N, C-alpha and C positions, 0 to 999 in steps of 0.2 A: 481497587483494581491492581492487578499485578502483571508483570511480564518477565519472561525468562531472558536473562542476559548473560554476561560473563562475570566472574568474580574479579574484584579489585586486586591489585598486586599486593605483595607481602606487606608493604607499608600502609596499605589501606587507601592508597590514592592512585589515580590513573590520569594520564593526560587526556584531554578532550579528543575524541576520535575525529579523523578527517571525514567530513560529511559530504556525501555525493547525493544531491537531491534530483530525483527524476520524476517528471510528470508525464502523463500521456493518456489517451483514450483507450478503451478496450480494443484489443487486437493490434495495437501498435507494436507489440513485442516487448513492452517495458518490463513485464514481470519476468519472463524467461531470460531476457537479455540482462536485466539487472542482477538476477541470481547468478548467472554464469560469470558475469564481469566481477561481481563481488567475490566469488570463489577464487577466481584467478588472481585477484588483487590481495587475497587474504583478509578481506573485509567481511563484516556481517551484513545481513540483508534484512530490512524491515519492510514487509509488505503491509502497507497501511490499509489496503483494500480488505485484507483478511479480517481486520478489526471491525470494519463496517459490516462485513458479511456475518461475522460472529455475533455482532450486536443484533442484527436483523433476526438471526436464528434464535438467539436468546429471547428476544421479544415475542416471537411467535410461540416458543415453548412456554413462556410465562403468561401467555394470553394478553400481552400488552398491545394496545392500539398503536401501530407504527406511525400513524399520522398525528398522534397526540404528543407534542413535544415535551410536555410536563411528565407524562408517563414514561417516555423513553429516557428522560433525564433521571428520573427516579430509579430506573433500572440500572443506569450507569453508576449510580451511587452504591449499588449493592451487588453487582455481578463481579465475577473474577475472570480475567482474561490473561492467557499466557501464550506466548509464541516463541518458537526457537529462532535463533538468528544465524546459526551456522549449520551446515550440512542439510539433511532432509528436514523439510518444514513440518512442524507439528503445532497444531492450534488446539487449545483446550479452553473450555468455558465452565465456570462454576455458577450455577443458577442461584438466584437469591432465595431465601427461605419464604415459603408461603406461610400463612397463619397456621401455627401449630405444627409446622413441618420444618425440619432442619435443612440448611442449605445442601445442595447436591454435592457429591464428590465431583472432582474435575471430569468433564465429559470431553472425549476426543471428538472434535468436530471438523478435523482436517478435511475429510471427504465431504461431509454433509454441507459445508458452507459453499461448496463449488457446484451444488446441484442447481439446475435452472430455476427451480421453485424458490430458491434463496436469491439467486441473481436478480430475479424480477422484483424483489422487495427492497433491495439495498437503497435505491433512491428515496424510498419513503423514510428511512432513518437519516440518510445523509443530507436531506433538505433542511433539517432543523439547524439554524445557525449556532445555537448554544451547544447542541450535541457535537457539532464539528469543533467548536472551541475546546470542549472538554477532551475530546479524543486527540486533538492536536497537542494539547498540553501533555497528555499521556505519551504520545509519540516522542516528544522532546525528552521526557523523563527516561523513557526506555533507552534512547540513544545515549544520553548523558551517563546512565548507570551501566552501560554495556561492558565497559572495560576493554573494548576492542580498539585496534589501531585505526579502524575506519568503518563506516557504516554507509551502505547504499540504502537510501530510504525512497521508496517509490509509491506512487499513488496519484492523488489529486491535491491541489493546493500546496504541493510540497515546495516548489521553487519560489512561491510568492507569499505563503502564509506560514507553513510549518517551519521552513528553514530558509527564509529570504536572505540570510547572511552566509549560507553555505559557500565554501570556496569553489565548489563545482555544482552548477545547476544546469540541468538538461531538460528540454522539452522534446520527447520522442513521439513522433506521429507517423501517420501513413494515410493514404487515401481510404475512404470508406470501402471501396471495392476490394482493395488488397486486404484490409482488415477482415472483411466478411469472408474472403477466401481462406484466410488463416483460421478464423474461428469455426468455419464450417468443417474444417478438418478435425477440429477438437470436439465437435458436437455431432456425432453420427445420428442419422435419422432426420436431420434438418437440411433443407436445400440451401444453396448459395443465396437464392432470392429471399428466403425466410430469414436467414442470418443477416443479410444486408438490411432488410426492413427493420429488424430488431436493433441493429447498430445505429441506423439513422434516427430511430425513435429515442434510443438511449443518448445519442449525441445532443438531441434537442433538449432532453431533460437536464443533462450535464451542463449545457450552455447557460442554464438559469443560475448556476452557482460557480462555474469555473470556465475559463477560456483555455481549451486544450490545443488550439491551433495557432495562436499568436504569442510567441515568446515574450516575456517581460524583459525590460532592459537588463543586460548582463546574463541572460539565459541563452545557452547554445541550443539551436534547433538541430535535431537529428531526424531527418525524414527517412524512414526505413522502407518506403514504397518500392525502391529499386535495390534494396540491400537484402542479402540472405542473412541467416542467423549469425554466421561467423563474422561477416562484415559488420553487422550491427554491434556485436560484442566488441569487436576491435575498435569501432568508432568511439564507444564509451571509454574503453581502457586508454585509448590515445588521449582523450580529453582530460582524464584524470591524471595521467602521467605528465602531460603538459602543465597542468595546474601545479603539480608537485614540484616540478623543476622551477617554475616561476616563483613559488614560495621559497624554495631553497636559495635562489639567487637574491631575493629581497631580504633574507635574514642576515 
């Protein structure tokens, strides 16, 4: 597995990046808000959900049973995954070699992994505990090797499993109705009722492996139900800057 990061400095060493961990359910605003906040802070952004989507896409392309944890783990051992962490996001996947066939060239799946047909399959790969452990280890490695001054890492299990010691940990949420309204605007052709039903069903599946609504100790809750985009970005940046000042005072 591989991931795109930033080069180390001339001495070959870099300081550990300031890590901002953000969890939240679909439609809470975490992806768009995290990316904008990271850009304004001069940080990188790691969308962990893109990796799960890319894995689901690769499994479907390779004919792997998404419900078979052993088969998905085997795919994890042989695929290639790359994601950009600054500027416009690009995600590529290298499919493993089939018998008598060489591995594929990197395939740009940036758009493909956002298709509803992939979104509906993500929970089938994310439900496997060892798959999550392997991907979490990959996320930590990507951040450690990024060479960036800071990284906003967003997705699921971020504040409690992937980066429980991050100096900034945020749980971003919103009511199901508000999230459905936001998602409906991104999914033309689907009614608010259809999107709300999908969100409620997805929340039920997610609840089996992660708690998106009750922050763990030390995690700051940001409810965006009554916040617009700019206010949500500002809330994240304020939390990061407050943490930075506190760290400077303690040094």
